[in-house]
N, C-alpha and C positions, 0 to 999 in steps of 0.2 A: 502493499502500500505504500509507502514511502515515495514511490515514482509518482504515483496518481497525485500524492500531498504537493511534492515539488511543481508538477504540473500545472497544478491547481494555484498554487502560489504565483507562478510564472502569469498565468491568464488573468490573475487578479490584480496584476500589478505590484505584487509582494516578493518579487524574486528576491530581494536582500533581505526576508526573513528567512527564519530554521525551523521545519518543524519537528517537534518534540512529540514520539509516542507516545500516547496516554493510554488508551484501552480498547479493546474490541469487545463488545457484549451483542447488541442486535447490530450496529453499526461499527465503524471505526473511526476514533476520535483523536486528533492531533493538538497539541498546545503551541500554537504559533509564537514564536519569541524574536523580537529584534535585538540581536547582542544578549543580554540576561533577562531582558525584560517582556514577559509574556503580553502582548498583546490580543490575540483573537484564538477561538477554538474553532478548528476545521472539522466538520462531521461528514465522514464520507459514506455514504447510505449503502447498505448491501445491495447488491443487483437484485431486481427482482421483488425488493420487500415494498418499496414505494413507486407510485408511477409519478411522472412527473405534474401531471393534475394534481396527485394528492398534495406532493411538496409544495406546491403553489399555494394552495387552499391553507395548509399550515403556516405559510408565511402570510397569508392574508388576514388569519384569525389572528395572529401576533400581531399585526399592523392594526387591528380593530380594537385591542384590549389598552385599557386604561388604567392608572393609578394603581399599578401591580408592580412587582420587582421581579424581574427575569431577564435572560441573558437575551439580548436582542440580536437578530440579523442584522449582518453590515455588508452583505453582498446578495447578488442575487442566485439562482441555481446555478451552477457551472456543470455542464458535461464533460467530464474526462473520461476519455475512452469508455464510455457507457455507462460509467460511475457517476451519480449527481452529488456535488459537494457544495456545501454551503457553510461561509465563515459566521461565527457568532462572537459577539463581544466577550472579553474574557472577564471573568469575576473573580476578584481576588476574595480567597477563604477558602473553607475546608468543610468537609461531609459532617453534617452534625452526628451528635451521638444517638444511637439506637435506645430505648426503654426511656427516652425522657419525656417527661410530661410538657415541658417547656418548650420541647422542638414541636411535639405534636399540636400545641396549642397554637404555634406560628403556623404549621401547614395547614391545619384548619382555617386560618384567616385568609391565607393566601387562595386556597380551593375557594371560599366565597366569594374573594374579589373576582377570579377567574369565570367562574358563576354567573356572574352580572353581564357576561358576554356572550352565553352559551346559546341564545336565540339567534341563530345564524346560520345559513344553509351552505354547505361547503361539501365539497369530494373528500370526505373522509370515512375512515372505518365505523361499523356498528358494532359496539361491545355486547352484543347479546350472547345467551348462554352458549350458543352454537358456535359462535366465532371465538368464544374464551374458552370452553371445554368440551366441544364437539371432537369427533373424528378428523374432521377437518380444519381444527382451531387455528386461528392465525398465528399461534405460538407453537403450534405442534400439537402432537397427541399423547396424553398422558398415558392413554392406556399401553401404548410401547414401553415404557419403562421396566426394564428387564427385573428390578427388585421388587415388584408387585408380584404378588400371588393372585390365583382365581378369586380369593376369599378377599383379599386386599382391593381388588377392582369392584367387586360387589358391593362392598361397604361404600366405597365411593360413589358408584352409580346411585345409590339407594339415598345417600346424603344430597346429590346433585339433585334427583329426583323432588326431593323434600323442599329444597332453596328454589327451584324453580316455581313451585307451586305458589310459594310465600311472595316471591317477586311478582307473579302473575296477578296475586291480588293486593298490591302495591299500587292503589290508584292515586299519582301524584303529576303535577305539574312540573316537578323537578326534574326535568329531564333535558339534554340538549348536548352541545359540546362541551365535553370535559377533557381534561389534561390526560386522565386514564392510566398515567404511570408516576403520580405525584408520590413517589416513596423516597425515603431518605437519600438514596444515591443520586437523586434528581433534583435535589436543596445544596445549595451553597451557601453556609453561614459565613458571613463577612461582616461588615459594617450595620448590615441587616440580614434578614432571609432572602433569595433569590430562587425562584423556580427554573430550573433548567430543562432541555431536552423534551420539547413537546411533538418528539417524533409520532407518538402513538396516540395523540390525541384524536378523539372520535366520539359519536353520537353514544351516550349513557345516561344511568339515573345518576343524579349529582352524588348519592350515597356511595357509589362506586368509589370516587376517591378517598374516602375513608378508608375502605378496604385496600387502596394501593396504598394508603399512606404508612398501613400498618403491616405491610409486606413483610416477611422475615420475623415478626415477632408476635404470629398468631397465636401462640402457645405461651408467650411469656407471663410470670406471675403476676406482673401488673398490668395486662392487657386491660382490663375493667378503667383503670384510671387513665391510661393512655387514650382510649375511646372517649372519656369523660374530658378529657384535657382538648382534643380534636374539635368536640362537639362546642366546648365552652369557646375556642378561637373562631370557630364559623359564627357561632351566634354573635359574635362582636359586630358581624357585617350583616348578615343574613339570619333570620328566624328559623328555626326547625321544630316539627311536632314529634308527639310522641312514635307515631307511626316510620318515620323518618329512621329515627333512632334506634327502633326494633328491627328495622329491615337491613340495616347495617352489618350486622350478624351474617345474614344470608350472602351477602355480597362480599363478605370476608371467605368464605367458603369457596363460595365462585373464584375469587381470586387466588386462594391457596391452590386450587387444582389448575388454574390457569399459569400459574408459577411451576407447577411439578410440571405440565407439558412444556413448559419453556425451558427448565433444569433437563428434560428428556431428550428436546430436539437440539440442545445447544452445547454438547460436549465437546466441542472445539474450543469454546470459551475458558481461558483461565480463571476467569472468575467462578463461572460454573462448576470447573472443577473442584474450586476451592469451597465451595457448599453442598455438593452434589452427595456427599455420603450422608446417608442417613435420613437423606431430605425426603425420599419417598416413604420411608417409614413412619416419618412423624408427621407427612401429610395425611398417612391412614389414621392415625393416632385423633389427628384434629378431626377428620370425617366421622370416626365413630364418637367423638365427643359430642360432635354436633348431633348427629343420630339421636345418643342416648336425650339430648337436651331439647328436641325438636320433635321424636317420635310420640 
């Protein structure tokens, strides 16, 4: 990818800058430095994951969002040998801590601010149960995980059925364009909290953003306090009712299984390799506890 990054720099008129590899997850990112000072982040989209139209829609949404802190795009979409590249402003800071109520409070505030701009029609994915956890899910098929037994898969399927029924009974207007991946790794804590990586923004229920915020913390002993912190942050900006809060648990189950699909289909990722051991078993335990709570 370094060759693509160098070509993107040249095409953007930044040939005097240096790309420093950051990570490969869904896409590949580089920190762009001039001398020792970071100026931009370059995102190189994985081939076939997003169309040009979808990326253009992402940038259109970012252009519409006001009064929210996030990493803003600083270039148009560049096509470099079939790879779509976009430069974003570099945000100085660090990834926040997991299991922190203050962090979840601030992520809740960010989500509520973003949701004020959810009523816009763009070419973005729809994050329904099929696209999240179906056999042709956009992040892969969790059923292909080799660590799962037949009984494990049955437990997860039953849990998903219950979640689906509860969500179908969730009648709300709190639906629209959401970040859809507003988790700890997509937040930068600097002089304030910033959202990054809107690559998965799409259409879903607003409460799906709390499920994303709690990614990898679903079995935390502090989970109820973390949820409450997110709710409090959100409600500083926009109101929530009891049904919204109740439905969050069902979206958390969907999100966990979506993450299991992602872990299953992204074995090439160094980050996934670092978290994949035991992830399937923990996911089954979460689904089992969910069944006991909702049966």
